[in-house]
Residue, then its C-alpha position, 0 to 999 in steps of 0.5 A: m915163724a922163725r926165731q932169731s937172736i939179735s943185738f942192739t946198741r943201747p940207743n937203739d934198744e932204748w927206742l925200741k923200749t920206748q915204743v913198747d912202753n908207749q904201747e905203740y907195739s906189743s913187743k919189740s919183735e912186732l916193732v922190728n917185723d914192722l920196720i922190716r916190712q916198711a923197709r922191704n916196701q921202700q926197697i919195692e918203691i926204690d926199685w920201681i923208680k930205678s927201673k923207670l929212671e933206667k928205661a927213661e935213660d935208655s929211651g933217651f926221653t919220655n913223653d910223660s910230663k913232670e906232673q904225671i911222673l910225679a903222680q905215678s910215683k905218688s900212687i905207688l907210695k899209697 
C-alpha cells in the first residue's frame, strides 16, 4: 500500500478525529480510503448518467418512460 502524507484544515481534521473517536473507523487512513472509494463510486454513477443523457440527446428521444429511467438510475446506486 502506498504511503502518503497529507494535510487537513482544522475543521476537517477535527471531523476525522471525531469519526475515529466514535469508533466509526479504526483510523484516519481507513476513513480517508472509504471516502475516496465513495467518491470513485459516485463518479462511476455520474459518468453512467452523463453517457445516458448524451445518448438521449444524440438520438433526440428515448422510448423509456420517466419511471424506467428512474428505476435504472436507482438500480445503479444500489
